[in-house]
C-alpha positions as CSV (number, residue, x, y, z in Angstrom):
1,X,11.2,-57.6,-51.4
2,X,7.3,-58.3,-51.6
3,X,7.9,-62.0,-50.1
4,X,6.8,-61.1,-47.0
5,X,4.0,-58.7,-47.2
6,X,1.0,-58.2,-49.5
7,X,1.3,-55.8,-52.5
8,X,-1.7,-53.2,-53.0
9,X,-3.8,-53.2,-55.6
10,X,-3.1,-50.4,-58.4
11,X,-5.6,-48.5,-60.2
12,X,-5.6,-45.4,-62.9
13,X,-6.6,-44.1,-65.1
14,X,-4.9,-42.3,-68.5
15,X,-5.5,-38.3,-68.8
16,X,-3.3,-38.0,-72.3
17,X,-1.8,-39.8,-75.0
18,X,-0.3,-37.3,-77.2
19,X,2.0,-38.3,-80.3
20,X,5.6,-37.2,-80.3
21,X,6.2,-38.2,-83.8
22,X,5.9,-40.9,-86.0
23,X,7.7,-43.4,-83.2
24,X,7.0,-41.9,-80.0
25,X,4.3,-40.9,-77.5
26,X,4.0,-39.6,-74.5
27,X,1.4,-41.1,-72.0
28,X,0.4,-39.3,-68.8
29,X,-1.9,-40.8,-66.2
30,X,-3.0,-40.8,-62.4
31,X,-3.2,-43.8,-60.4
32,X,-3.8,-45.0,-57.1
33,X,-3.5,-48.2,-54.6
34,X,-6.0,-50.1,-52.5
35,X,-4.2,-51.3,-49.5
36,X,-3.9,-54.8,-48.9
37,X,-7.2,-55.8,-47.4
38,X,-9.0,-52.5,-47.8
39,X,-11.9,-51.8,-50.5
40,X,-11.0,-48.2,-51.0
41,X,-8.2,-46.4,-52.2
42,X,-5.4,-44.3,-49.9
43,X,-5.0,-40.9,-51.1
44,X,-1.9,-40.4,-49.3
45,X,-0.1,-42.5,-52.4
46,X,-2.0,-41.0,-55.0
47,X,0.4,-40.5,-58.0
48,X,0.9,-38.8,-61.7
49,X,3.1,-40.8,-63.8
50,X,4.4,-40.3,-67.4
51,X,5.9,-42.7,-70.0
52,X,7.4,-42.1,-73.1
53,X,7.1,-44.9,-75.5
54,X,9.2,-45.2,-78.9
55,X,9.2,-47.7,-81.5
56,X,12.3,-49.5,-82.8
57,X,12.1,-52.1,-85.2
58,X,8.0,-52.0,-84.8
59,X,8.3,-52.8,-81.4
60,X,6.9,-50.1,-78.8
61,X,9.4,-50.0,-75.7
62,X,9.2,-47.7,-72.9
63,X,12.1,-45.2,-72.7
64,X,10.9,-43.3,-70.1
65,X,9.1,-43.8,-66.7
66,X,8.2,-41.2,-64.1
67,X,6.3,-41.2,-61.2
68,X,5.5,-38.6,-58.7
69,X,3.5,-38.0,-55.5
70,X,0.4,-36.1,-56.2
71,X,0.9,-33.2,-54.4
72,X,-1.9,-30.4,-54.8
73,X,0.0,-27.8,-52.7
74,X,-2.9,-25.4,-51.5
75,X,-5.1,-27.1,-54.1
76,X,-7.6,-29.5,-52.2
77,X,-10.1,-29.4,-54.6
78,X,-7.6,-31.4,-56.9
79,X,-6.5,-33.8,-54.4
80,X,-10.4,-34.4,-53.5
81,X,-10.7,-35.0,-57.6
82,X,-7.9,-37.1,-58.2
83,X,-9.5,-39.8,-54.9
84,X,-12.6,-39.2,-56.7
85,X,-11.2,-40.5,-60.5
86,X,-9.3,-43.4,-58.0
87,X,-12.4,-44.8,-56.7
88,X,-14.3,-44.8,-60.2
89,X,-11.5,-46.9,-61.9
90,X,-11.7,-49.2,-59.0
91,X,-15.3,-49.1,-59.0
92,X,-15.4,-49.7,-62.7
93,X,-12.5,-52.5,-62.7
94,X,-14.4,-54.6,-59.7
95,X,-17.5,-54.1,-61.9
96,X,-15.3,-55.7,-65.0
97,X,-14.9,-58.6,-62.4
């Protein structure tokens, strides 16, 4: 699927990790993407992700992954904050090299 075109770079910030019991956890994150050949995130593709992990036989595995577009209907302040956080994440990853 991606053989004929480059993929975007992915940036993220974990918002929460919550225990759901001894062998389950929820991770929530805000994510963004930088289009190929660009230096800034594309706010139109910002998303919110949730992941449920379960531990079986001592190994953590993804049980559920959910990705939804970050649609802050009527709340441009939240959309701007999401984009700013992705830009911070992009700067941090560039600094790490």
